[in-house]
C-alpha positions in Angstrom: 145.8 91.6 314.8 145.2 94.9 313.0 148.0 97.1 311.5 147.6 100.5 309.8 149.4 100.7 306.5 151.6 103.8 306.8 153.1 104.0 303.3 152.4 102.2 300.0 152.8 102.7 296.3 149.2 103.6 295.7 149.6 104.0 291.9 150.4 100.3 291.7 147.1 99.1 293.4 144.8 102.0 292.3 143.4 100.0 289.4 142.2 97.1 291.6 140.1 99.4 293.9 137.8 100.5 291.0 137.2 103.9 292.6 135.0 106.5 290.8 136.2 110.1 290.3 134.3 111.3 293.3 135.8 108.6 295.6 139.1 108.8 297.6 141.2 106.2 299.3 141.6 107.4 302.9 143.2 104.6 305.0 144.4 101.1 304.6 144.5 98.3 307.2 146.1 94.8 307.2 144.1 92.3 309.3 144.9 88.7 310.2 144.7 86.1 312.9 147.5 85.7 315.4 148.9 82.1 315.3 149.7 80.7 318.8 153.2 79.2 318.9 
């Protein structure tokens, strides 16, 4: 399934994205496989 990330502490992950000064983080998604039970 796919879920939009509605709120996060961006300051805590910003360093891992390695964005340049002219780049902007617009939207985050969480993606994974659904396990049949």
